[in-house]
C-alpha positions as CSV (number, residue, x, y, z in Angstrom):
1,M,139.2,102.2,106.1
2,K,137.4,104.0,109.7
3,L,134.6,105.7,109.5
4,S,133.2,108.4,110.5
5,P,130.4,109.3,112.1
6,R,128.2,111.3,110.1
7,L,128.4,108.7,106.9
8,I,126.9,105.7,109.8
9,S,124.3,108.1,111.2
10,T,123.4,108.6,107.7
11,I,123.3,105.1,105.4
12,P,120.2,103.8,107.9
13,V,118.5,107.2,107.2
14,L,119.2,106.9,103.1
15,F,117.9,103.3,103.4
16,M,114.3,104.7,105.1
17,L,114.2,107.5,102.4
18,L,115.2,104.2,99.8
19,V,112.2,101.6,101.3
20,A,109.7,104.8,101.5
21,T,110.1,105.8,97.8
22,T,110.2,102.4,96.4
23,G,106.1,101.1,98.1
24,I,107.5,98.5,98.9
25,G,104.6,95.5,100.3
26,P,101.3,95.3,98.8
27,V,99.6,97.9,97.0
28,T,95.9,97.8,96.5
29,V,94.3,100.1,94.1
30,E,90.3,100.3,94.3
31,A,88.5,101.5,90.5
32,R,86.0,104.3,90.9
33,T,82.3,103.9,91.1
34,C,79.5,105.4,89.1
35,E,76.1,105.0,89.9
36,T,73.0,107.7,87.9
37,S,68.8,106.6,88.9
38,S,67.1,104.1,86.8
39,Q,65.8,105.5,83.3
40,L,63.7,102.4,83.8
41,F,62.9,101.2,87.5
42,N,59.3,102.7,88.1
43,G,57.6,103.0,91.6
44,P,60.0,102.8,95.5
45,C,62.1,100.2,95.2
46,L,61.6,97.5,97.5
47,S,63.5,94.5,95.5
48,T,67.3,95.1,95.3
49,T,67.8,92.0,92.8
50,N,64.0,94.0,90.8
51,C,66.5,97.4,91.0
52,A,69.4,95.3,89.9
53,N,67.8,93.3,86.7
54,V,66.3,96.1,85.2
55,C,69.8,98.2,85.5
56,H,71.0,94.8,83.8
57,N,68.8,95.7,80.9
58,E,69.3,99.2,80.5
59,G,73.5,98.4,80.0
60,F,74.4,98.3,83.5
61,P,76.0,95.4,85.9
62,D,74.9,96.0,88.9
63,G,72.3,98.5,90.4
64,D,70.8,98.8,93.8
65,C,68.0,100.7,96.5
66,R,69.3,103.8,98.2
67,G,68.4,106.4,99.7
68,F,64.6,107.7,101.8
69,R,62.6,108.1,98.2
70,R,64.1,104.3,98.2
71,R,65.1,104.7,94.4
72,C,67.3,102.3,92.2
73,L,70.0,102.8,91.5
74,C,72.6,101.8,88.8
75,S,76.2,101.6,89.4
76,R,79.8,100.6,87.0
77,P,83.5,101.0,87.5
78,C,84.1,104.3,85.9
């Protein structure tokens, strides 16, 4: 059986298409992070640890001082 040049050139194209659509390789998925201003934190946020503790008391897993105004922002996965 003799293979035609057209068939020979189609095989690599189909292989590349198969590899591209099956997603061979590691797939990483990152969760989004939702942030909101702390309701209980007063004054400028100077300590990230203090901000995180206040956010934890509000039911958030983490908190961070951000921005020019140094506000305490609580964060959690969405």
